[in-house]
C-alpha positions, 0 to 999 in steps of 0.5 A: 281556672281549670275545666274541672274546677268550673264543673265543680261549681253549681251550674244553672239548670238547663231550664234556667238557661233556656228561660234566659233565652226566652225559649224555655217552653219551645226547646225544653228537650235540648241539652245545653252541655256537650260538644256543639256542631262547630266546635270541639277537638278532632285529630288533636286540634281544638276548634273554638267558635268566637262570636263577636258583636261588631261586624265592622271589625271582622278584618281586625279579628281575622288577623288576631286569630291568625296570630293566635293560631300561629302561637297555638297550633293545637287550636283553630278559631272560627269567627262568627260576627252574627250576634243573632246566632247566640240564642239559637245556638244555645237552644240547638246545643251549638253555643259559641265558646267565646263571646263578646257582647255589648254590656247592657240589660239584655246581656245582664239577663244572661249573666244572672242566669249563669250562662257564662262561666266564672272568669275570676280565677283567670290571672288576666282578670287582675289586669283589668281596671277595677273601675271598668270591671265595676261597670260590668258588675253593676248589672248583677252577678251570678251567685252574687260574686262571679265575674262573667265578663271581662271588659275589652273595649270601653266607648266614651261619648260626649259632645263632638265639636268642630275645632275650627269653628270653636277657634274661629269664634274664640270659644273655649271648651266649656266646663260648666253648664253656664259656659256651655249655654254661653257657647251656644248663644255665641254660635247662634248669634254668629248664624251657626247652628250650635248643635246638629239635631237628628230627631227623626232617629229617636235613638239619637235623642235617647243617647244624646239628650236623655242620657247626657243630661240625666247622667250628668246630673244624677247617680244613674246606677244608684237610681236604677239599683233602688228602682229595681229593688222597689219592684212593682211597687213603683208609682209616680209619688214614690221616692224611687220614681222617674217622676221624682228623680228625672224631672230636673233634667227635662228643662235642660233637655229641651234647652239643648233641643232648642239649640238645634238647627231648623228642621231637626225633626226631619233629619236622621243620623246619616243626615247629621253625619253628612251635615256636621262633617261639612261644618254645618253646626258647631257641636254634635251629641254623638259618640265615637262610633260617628267619628269614622263616618265624619272623617270619611265624609270630610277627611279635613274635618278637625274634631274633638270631644268633651263631656257635657257639663250639666251643672256649674260644678266642673267636678260633677261633669261625667262622660257617658260610657258603655262597655262596647265589648266584653269577653265571656266564655260559655259555661258549658263549653267542652273546650274550657282550657282552649277558650281560656287561652284565647281570652288570655291572648285577646287581653294581651296589651298588644292586642287589646290596646291596639284594638281600642286605639284603632277604634277610638275607644279605651282599653280596660287594662290598668296600665293602658297608655294614655289615649292620644287621639285628639278626637276623643282625648278630651274625655281622658280625664273623665275616663282615667278618674272614673267620672263616668256613667252608663246611659239611662237608656241602657237600663231599659229592657227592649220591650219598653219603647223608650226612644219613642217616649223621649222623642214624643217628649221633645216634640210635645214638651209634656214632661209630666206625661213622659215621666208618668209613662216611664214609671208605668212601663217600669212597673209593668216590666217589674210585674212581668219579671217578678219571681 
């Protein structure tokens, strides 16, 4: 798509852009179009600012940028890995040209306000697995149909397990809830902690217990779509309420928590990585982001992953996923043609597939090769077949202290109070955001 065709589309107002950033009242005099301070054309060279959201992969993208510039000598790319610069950049008339962001509620708010350009006419959009593109679209689309982001990396999470412990105790990877509970009982009887719990870091309870059990037993995306449509009319007795949909998940959450080692309440994520790497538990409710740290702590640890089965029907079993990186172009960039060339290059198979192979993630391309990494290959079938969900925690705005509520529930085991609090929080959010 050309810059001209983009500008011909109805653009969002400057005020709506600033409102999306939460700064409309503070910076209403700043225009959001035109050339920013660190990008633009000079002496025939177009400079792009590329803001990516993962500081740990700076070196990888430095090499990608070097290779791209060698093929495109008329374009220079500056990498910015401080995601906190994004909103201030919008306000200062210095937005990045190309952006990667993890896709969740916060990014969806920018999409709905039209801050990102429509990429649907870019040929590379047709190379994306439609099931993965649907994950982005499920958060909402500007003008009801635009493609504001193209997936670059899909992180799939499940139960990380110690292969040596499973083999030593003759335990097969469970495919049903009953098999999973039986495996836990086998490990417990052998004096091995079935699951290493890190309750002190409340986000690990949200990502693990809450997301895994809820996502494996109900249609998370469908639930939140109905909840959003209900708006501020939500109440505990409504058909769309947390109370009436999440209650069956709570006993299973508590059952999983009961299989954690003694003292789980005092252990954080770092403690869990160190202990699990040493073989102090059979399983760990974490995603691929933990794998490199586990191997760093013990280079000989043999790990695998499988999606948590929450029912006794294996066909119901799904993996938790999130679009860990998605590519967008800011709508008002003056460097549209150059930005599109860069995005096209980033989605070349040799670039995007290599990134995901290196980072224990899944490529979004239709024809991506099968993942061979034994640490995550147990999730391949779920990803290939689209049997996955985005965690319930990702649908909550940052203003809701969800992880605190999950942690409190695990400690107090008061499910009624927990679900009522979620209904109440969601109602207040809906009231504040009502138009």
